[in-house]
N, C-alpha and C positions, 0 to 999 in steps of 0.2 A: 546610517539609520534611514529607514524607509518612512517618509512622511506622506500623508495624504495631501492632495492639492489644497483642501480646506485648511489643514494645519499650516501649510506654507503661507497661504494668504493671511491667516490670522496672525502668524508671526510678524508678517510685514505690517499689518494693521496696528498691532501692539507697538511695534518699534517706532512707528511714525505717528502715534497718537498725539493729539495736540496738547494733552495734559502731561506729557512726559517732561523730564527736566530740560529738554532742548526744544520744547514746544512744537513737536512734529517734524523737526529737521531730521536728516539722515543720521542715525546714531554712529558714533565713532568708538564707543566702548560699551561693554555690558551695563555699566552704570547709567547709561542714557536710556535704558529700556525698562523703566519702571513707570507705571501709570495706574490710574484707577480703573477697576473693572467696569466696563460700560457695555453690557451685552445688548442693550437696545440700539445704541448708535452703531456698534460693530455689526449687529444684525442687519441694520439698514444698509451699511456699506457693502455687506456680503450677500444681500438679498436673502436673508435667513431670519427665522424667528429666534427669540431669546433662548428657547430650549435647545435648539440646534447649536447655537453658540456655546451654551453651557456644556453640551456633549463634547464639542471639539476641545474646549478648555480642559475638561476632565481627562480626555485622551492625552493632551499635551502634558498635564501634570503627571500622569502615569508613566509617560516616556521621559520624564525628568527634563523637559524642555523649559518649563516655567514653574514658578511657585505662586500660589495665591494665599494672601494673608490679610488679617484685619489690621487696620491702622486707624486708631481713634474712631472706631465704629464704622469706618468705610472699608471697602474691600479693594485691595491693591494687587497688582500682578507685576512680577519681575521675571526677567530671563534668568535661567540657570546656565551654567557653562555650555551644556549640550545645546540649549536653545540658541545661544549666541553663535556657536559654531555653525549650526544649521542656517541661521539667518544670514550669515556672511556668505553662504553658498548661493543664496537666492539672486 
């Protein structure tokens, strides 16, 4: 699968997010790659605004790399199998 550089960077940012089950450590399984959607902080990390981050997330959902869902009123993101496989290539 062909990923943009921004998609690769955002996969890495999501995988190492401090709110993940492993608190930002390097994930060892797909289950370690779930966290809250934080477009403002991710935008700061990637030097982009929140609308740019939302666009990248939308592209990643369409490519079936990630899933975004509501959890008790908050928005969460998790890797799908394709996203996990692409992350492991980084």
